[in-house]
C-alpha positions in Angstrom: 17.4 -2.8 9.7 14.7 -2.7 7.2 11.8 -0.3 7.1 9.0 0.8 4.9 8.4 4.5 4.1 5.1 5.6 2.6 4.2 8.8 0.7 1.5 10.3 -1.4 -1.5 10.6 0.9 -3.5 13.9 1.2 -6.9 15.5 0.7 -8.8 15.0 -2.6 -12.3 15.7 -3.8 -14.7 12.9 -4.6 -13.9 11.5 -8.1 -10.3 12.6 -7.8 -7.2 10.6 -7.9 -4.1 9.9 -5.7 -1.1 7.7 -5.9 0.6 6.2 -2.9 4.1 4.9 -2.9 5.9 2.7 -0.4 9.7 2.1 -0.6 11.5 -0.6 1.4 15.0 0.1 2.4 17.8 -1.7 4.3 19.5 -5.1 4.0 17.0 -6.7 1.7 17.5 -10.0 0.0 14.1 -10.3 -1.5 10.5 -9.1 -1.0 7.6 -11.6 -1.5 4.0 -10.2 -1.2 3.5 -6.5 -0.9 0.2 -4.8 -0.2 -1.9 -2.0 1.0 -4.3 -2.0 3.9 -6.5 0.8 5.3 -8.2 1.6 8.6 -11.0 4.1 8.9 -11.9 5.7 12.3 -13.7 3.2 14.4 -13.2 0.3 12.0 -10.8 -2.6 11.7 -7.9 -2.5 9.4 -8.8 -4.1 6.1 -7.1 -5.4 3.0 -7.1 -3.1 -0.1 -4.8 -4.9 -2.5 -1.8 -7.2 -2.6 0.8 -8.0 -5.3 3.2 -10.9 -5.5 6.8 -10.6 -6.7 5.7 -12.1 -10.0 2.9 -9.5 -10.4 -0.2 -11.4 -9.4 -2.8 -9.1 -7.8 -5.7 -9.3 -5.5 -8.2 -6.5 -4.7 -10.9 -5.9 -2.2 -14.2 -5.9 -4.0 -14.9 -2.3 -2.8 -11.9 -1.0 -4.9 -11.9 -3.3 -7.9 -12.0 -1.3 -11.1 -10.9 2.0 -9.3 -7.5 1.1 -7.6 -4.5 -0.4 -9.3 -1.5 -1.9 -7.4 1.9 -2.2 -9.0 5.5 -2.7 -7.9 9.0 -2.0 -9.1 11.1 -4.9 -7.8 14.4 -3.2 -8.7 13.4 -0.2 -6.4 11.7 -2.4 -3.8 8.7 -0.1 -4.1 4.9 -0.7 -4.3 2.4 1.8 -5.6 -1.4 2.2 -5.3 -3.1 4.3 -8.0 -6.5 5.3 -6.6 -9.0 6.7 -9.1 -12.7 7.7 -8.8 -12.2 8.2 -5.0 -15.2 8.2 -2.7 -15.7 9.6 0.7 -15.8 6.0 2.1 -12.1 5.6 0.9 -11.2 8.0 3.6 -8.7 6.1 5.9 -5.1 5.8 7.0 -3.5 3.6 4.4 -0.7 1.2 5.5 1.9 -0.5 3.3 2.8 -4.1 4.2 5.6 -6.3 2.9 7.1 -9.7 3.5 10.7 -9.1 3.5 13.6 -11.5 3.6 16.9 -9.8 4.7 20.4 -10.5 3.6 20.7 -12.7 6.8 17.8 -14.7 5.3 15.5 -13.8 8.1 11.8 -13.1 7.2 9.8 -10.2 8.6 6.3 -9.0 8.1 6.7 -5.2 8.0 4.3 -2.3 8.2 4.7 1.3 7.1 3.9 4.2 9.4 0.7 4.9 7.5 -0.5 7.8 5.4 -3.8 9.7 5.6 -6.1 9.7 2.6 -9.2 12.1 3.0 -11.9 12.3 0.3 -14.1 15.2 0.9 -15.6 18.1 -0.9 
């Protein structure tokens, strides 16, 4: 069984920073794309950022220049450094990963979500 476990959410003031982490565990052979998505109340889930195994990144326009995605392949972990946070960044943030297990089966996995609230 493979799962994603997120951590690092919380309450922060506008202009502040948070760092989210997401670790994959289980019978993992490899992980392709990893990413972060978010869903605000009453809105659809949207892409925040993705990163390939080789380190190529993609960001939503709304977070470019403020958020940085990175990963540690040895630890099967992806990070999201969020700086200059705005109230509109408030949402539940979800980790996503394309995982290949040791049985060479592919799964598109989601974490449980972590709340990020930006408010004074």
